[in-house]
N, C-alpha and C positions, 0 to 999 in steps of 0.2 A: 504494500500500500504506500502510495506516495505520502510524503510528510505532510503536505498541505491538506490532503484528504483525511489523513488520520486526525489532524487538528480539528477539521470541520466536524468529523464524527464525534470527537470528544466534546466539542461545543454543543452539538445537538443533544447529546446525552445529558450534558449539564443543564441545558435549557429545559429538557423534559423533566429532569429531576426537580428543578426549581418549580416547574409548573405543578408537578405532583405534590411537592411540599406545600406550595401555596394553597392548593386545593384542600389538602389535609388540614392545614392551619385554619382555612376559612370554614371548613365543615366543623372543626372542633370549636371554633369561636361561635358559630351559629348554634351548635348544640348547647354550649355553656350558656349563651345568651338566652336560649329558649328555656333550658332547664333551671337556670339560676339567675333570673332577671334581677337586676339590682333594685332594691327598694330605697326610695328617696323621700324623706319627710321634709317639707318646706314650712318654716315658721318665719315670723317677722319680729323685728324689734324697732323701737321708736326713735333711735338715734338721739337719745336725750343728752348724750355727752358731746354731740356735734362732731363725731368722728374721733374723739379722744378715747373711746372705749379701749380697754386693755385686758389682756388675759391674766393680769395680776390681780386676783380677787382680794388681796390684802389691802388694796388701795381704794380710794373713793371713786375712781373712774372704771371700776370693774365692769366688764361686758357680761351682763347677767346670763343670758341664754348660753353663750359659749362656755362660760365657766361651769355652769350646771352640767354640761355634757361631758366635760373632760376632767373635772376635778372632784375629789371626794373629801369627806370630813371624818372625824373620829366617831361621831355619833350622828344619828338622824332621828327625826320624830316619826312616830307612827300615826295612825288615824285618830288616836286619842290624845295626841300631843305629847306623849311620853318619849323620853330619850331611849333609843334602842341601838344595838351594835351596828357598826359600819366598818371603818378601818380599825376600830377597837372592838374586841370581841367580848370583853367583860371589864368590870371595874369595881373598886371597893374604896370606901371612905373610912379613914381611921376613926377610932372611938372619940378622939379629941377633935375630930373634924378638920384637922390642919394638914392632912395629906390625902390626895386622891391617887390611887395606883391603878394603872390601866394595862391590860394585856392587849397586845396588838395582833392583828391578823397576819398569819404567815403565808408565804407563797404569793405575795403581791409584788408586782413590779411596775415601775413607772414606764411611760411610753418610750423613754430612751433606752429601756432594757435594764436599768439599774434596779436593785432590790429595794423595796420599801422596808424601813426598819426604824428603830427608836431614834437614831441620830436625825432622821428626817423630821420626826415629830418635835424633837427638842429644837431644831432649827426653825421650823414653821411657827411654833408657839412663841419662841423668843423673838422672832421677827414681828409678829403681830403686836407684841408688847413693846417693841422699840418705838419710842416717841418720834424718831426720825422718819419712820415709815408712815406714821400718822394714819394707822389703820382705824376705821370706825369701830372695829370690834375690840380695840384695846380697852375701851370703857366697860365692856361686858364681862371681862375676865380680870377686873382690877384686884380680885382676891388672890391672884397667882403671883407669888414672889419670884419663883423660879421653877424650872422643870429640868429633870435629869433622867438619864438612861440608867436603868437597873440591869440591863442585859440587852440582847439584840432586839427583843420584842416586848420589853416592859419599860414603862415610863412612870415617873412619879411627879405629880404636881405638888409643890410645896406652897402652902397658902399662908397669907398674913392674917387670915381670920376664917372661921368655918364658912363654907359656901355649899349648902345642900343642893343648889340648883346648877352647879358648874357643869355636870353632864348635859343639861339642857342648853346651857349657853354655848356649848361646843357644837350644837346642831345648826347654828346660824350658817347660812350658805356661804358667807365669806371666810369661814374658819377652815379653809382648805389646807391640805397637806401637800407640800412641794418638796422636791429633792434638796438635800443639804447643799447650801452655798449657791442656790440657783436664783436668788432674788434679783440679781442685776439683769438677768436675761428672761425672767418669767413673763414680762409684759408682752413679748412677741413669741416666745417658744411655747408657752402654754402647756408644759409637760406636767401631766398628772397621772393618776392611777385609774381614771374612769373608764366607762364602757365605750367611749369614743375618744379619738385623738385628733388634734388639730391638723387640718389639711390646708386651709387657706384663711387668712385673717384680713378682712376688708370691711371695717365697720360701716363705711359709707356706701358700700355696695352689697355684695353677697359673701358672707363668710361661710366656712364649710368644715365639718368634721366627718371622719370616716370611722367605721367600726373598728374597735380594738380587738383583734383576734386573740390577743394574749390576756384578755381580761380575766381576773381571778373569779369572777362570778358568772352568771348566766350571760351567754353571748347576746348582744343586743339584737332585737328583732328588726331593726332598721340598719341598712348598710351605710347610708349617708344622710346627714342632716344639713340642709342649707338654711342659714339665718340671714334673712333679707332685710335691708334697711327700708322701712316705710314709715316716715315720721307721722303722717296724718292718720288719725284713727278711722275716719270714714274710708280712706283709701285702703286701709287694712281690711275693712269689711268687704269692700268690692273685690279685693284680691282673693278673699276666701270664697265669695260667691262665684267667681269666675275660674276657680281652680288654680290660681297662681300660688297660693299657700294652702296648707292643710289644717291649720289650727289657729284659733284665737283664744286667749286666756280668759277673757271676760266680755260679756255682752251687756248692753244697756237694756232696760225694760222695753224700749222702743225697737230694739234690734232683734229681740228674741223671736217674735213671730216669723221672721224671715227664715229661721233655721229650725224651730221646734217641730213644725209639721212638714218639713221638706225632706223627702227620702234621700236626697243627696248628702244629708248631714246628720250628725248625732249631736246631742247636747247633754250636758251633765251639770246638775246644780247641787252645790254643797255649801253648808254654813262654814264661814271662815272668820278669821280675825282681820281680814283685809279691810283697809279703810282709806278713804280719800277725804281731805279736809282743806280748811283755809287757815293759813298761818299768819299771825300778827307778830312782828318782831318786837319783843318786849323791851328792848333798849332804845327804841325810837318813839318820839312823841307822835300821837298822843297815847300810844299803847304802852308807854313806860309807866302808866298809871293803872294799877290792877282794877280799879273801878271801871275804867273805860274798856279794859279787856273783857271783863265779865259782861258788861252791857252789850257789847257787840256779839256775844255768844248766846245770852239768854233771850235775846229778841227772836231767836229762831224756833220755829215749830218743827222739831226733829222728825216726828212721825209723818207729818205731811211731806217733808223733804224726802224722807225715805221712800214714801209711796210714789212721788213724782219722778224720782231718779231711778230707783231700783224696782218699783212695783210693790204691790201690797205685801207680797211674800219675799221681797228681795233683800231684806236685811233686818237687823236688830238695832234698835235705838241705843246710842252710846252717849255718855255725858262728858265729852271732852277729855277723856283719858283713853289710852289705846288698848286696855286689857279687855279681851273679848269674852263673850258668855261661855265659851268652851274652856276657859282657863280657870283652874282651881282658885286663883287668887283674885278673881274679879270682885269688885265692891258693888254693893247694891245702892245706887244713887238715883235720885229722882231729879229730872231736869226739864220741867215743863216750860213752854214759852211764857215769858213774863214781860210784856211791853211796858207796863207801868213801872216796874222795878228798873228796867233798862233806862227809861227816861230819868228816873230819880238818880241813878248812879251817874249818868252823864251830867246832870245838873250839878250834883255834888262835886264832880270833878272839874266844874267850870265850863261846861258845854250845855247850857240851858237851851240853846237853839239847835242842839244836835251837832253832829260832826259829818265831815265828807272826806272820802279817801278813794284812791284807785285800788282796784282788785285785779291782779294780773292772772289771767288764765291762758289756756292754749288748746289747740286741737290735738295735742299729743295724746290726751286721754279722752275717751268717749263720754265720760260722766262729768268732766270738769265744767264745760260751758253751761250745762243744765244746772249744775249745782250753783254756779255763780249767778245765774239768772233768778233761780228760786231764792237764793240768799238776798239778792238785791231787792226783790219784791217783799219778802217777809219782814225785813228789818226797817222798811221805810216808815212804818207807823211809829217807830221809836225815834224818829228824827235822824236816822242813820242813812246818809246819802252815798250810794256806792256807784262809782264809775268803773265799768268793766273794760279792761284793756286786754285785747287778744294779742299775745306774743307768739312769735314763730315757734313751731314745735321743734324744729331742728335747733339743738343747743339749749333747750329750755333749762336743763339742770345746771348749766354753767352760766347762762346769761341772766336768768330771772330768779331762780331758786336761791334763797338766802341773800339775794342782791336787792330786790325790791322790798318795800316795807310790808306789803300784804300780797300773798301769792298762794297758789294751790299746791298740794302735795299728794303723795300716794305711797302707802306702806303696805307691804305684805304681812301676813300673820307672823307674829313672833310671841314667845312666851313672855310673861309679865316682867321677869327680871331682865331679860334681854332687851326688850323694847323700851323699858323705862330708862335703862342705862344708855342705850343708843341715842334716844331722842331727847333726853332731859338732863343727863349728867353734865356737869359744868365743862369738863374737858373733852367731851365727845365731839368728834368732827362732824357728826350728824345731828348735833343739837341745833335743829333748824330754826327755832324761834328765839335763840340766844338766851334761853332760860338758864341762869347761873345762880343757884341758891345753895349756899354751903350747907344749910340745914337739910335741904332735900337730899344732897349727896350723902350726908351722914346717915340719914334715915334709910337710904338705899342700902348702904353697907350694913346697917343694923338688921334690915329685913333679910338680906342674904345670909347673915351670920347667925340668925335665930334658929336653933335646932328644933324647936317645937312648931309643928305645922300650924296650929290655930293661932299662935302668937305671931308667926311669920305672916300669915294671911291678914291678920289685923294690921300689921305694919304696912304691908303693901296696900291695904285698903285706905289707910290715911294718906298715903302718897297720891292715890287716885283722887281722893276728895280735895287735896290741895290743888291739884291741877284743874279741877272743876271750878274751884273758888278763885284761883289767882292766875291760871295759865294763859298762854297765848295761842292755843291750838283749838280750833273748832273742829271737833270730831263728831259729826252728827249721828253716824251709824256704822255698823260693821256689815259687810256684804255677805249675802248668800250668792256666791258667784255662779254664773252660768258660763261654762266654757263651750265652745262650738268647734267641731272638727269634721273632716270629711268622713263619709260613711265607710270609706275603705280603711279607716284608721281605727285601731282598738287598743285596749290596754291601759287607758288612763285610770289611775286609782282615784277614788273619791276622797282626795286629800288636797290641801292647799298647794299652790304653785311651787314653792321653793322646796317642797318635800317629795315631789314627783320622782318616781324611778323611771327614767327615760329608757333604760334597757328593756323594760317590760312592754314598751309600746311597739305595735306591729302595724304594717300596712300591706294590704293586698292590692296588687297592680291590675 
């Protein structure tokens, strides 16, 4: 055979081999694609930090949805609100109440392949306690003096006073465990132990996580989750209706009918401690006077506001403290509308002709604008004149929240000790109404350190009553939230948002 013919034959064989190979690969790809179609769950977020959202949950700019998917905590709450095992499998409190010892889960690895152990817990907790980090949750674990490793999978919290509720404080969604010495890179790396791992971080566009095949627990039922930035609440509703996203965490009373009897969707309603309210900065006139602060709150008809915003069965009236009816420490307080008393308090404070102020709201949340309008109408008879200012949804938490004098807020359910410390302790970075009262801080410590439950409940009750009498937060009710999601999605537990187990959620394509 001539040399050039031999080379031609070889080339033909090579081409045929490549064609066969390509066909085999194509068939295999088609088979895998048919037999194992990727499941993708699409959710949205409100871009409240204006693109500053970060994977470092220890900071104020934490990207909620993404952190929930990739990170885990030592404990988590169950449907009763009790602390249950998570990355910690068990714990015990010493007889004197001054140490909490935790056994850690073995066989857990981070997304970078490193093993999770006691050194990571010591690092994570110490970082949360570091004033330089300015973690909002530093205030919720003030009882912790230090933490030490007693072995590869045992840690001990050394306390400055007894704290019976510390295991519950550790359930807070920002109390995540990260690899030792990873703080400087956590904002973008997002390395955790959760059922999903970070694939793409784009807060202003679409961020993405993919299933963690090496997860210590049950493999997630979803292969990929996309978290899409949609600042406007009405746009999020339209995105769900048109199939661009699969889930919305809460509907208004007006939105429910669009989904409740629609075969394309499922809804789930549960009582929670979630609340949305109006904040008056207590260090700015005229709200630096407790008489004015009380007047602008007691002029509200809370039951009517609940009915108009959430529907007749949409929530439970609250009296300007954040502890919800499902919490063992909730105080029984009565807070009827009292226009005459509101007028009297304003006159006594030097405002016989009433007061006028701007209330900042936004389309970021579907309930806020309705709440602002109802508030404006209800308090008018008390001589309280409210100008509603609609701020852009994009960047609301940075540009309006804690910047303007009167603005709206939104909190998820938290236990009494956690939320009172987060929202009202003097040195908390989430002390949103600038309430700084040394006596309140001392009583918070006393409540946490009281070993007797009934006495501890009484102390927490007094704190709640003080907020009703003197505070700067209008908390009209706690929501019975109704979440809506595509009929192809299943697995949502009847539990508040921050305690959901995302690995249990499935979707049929």
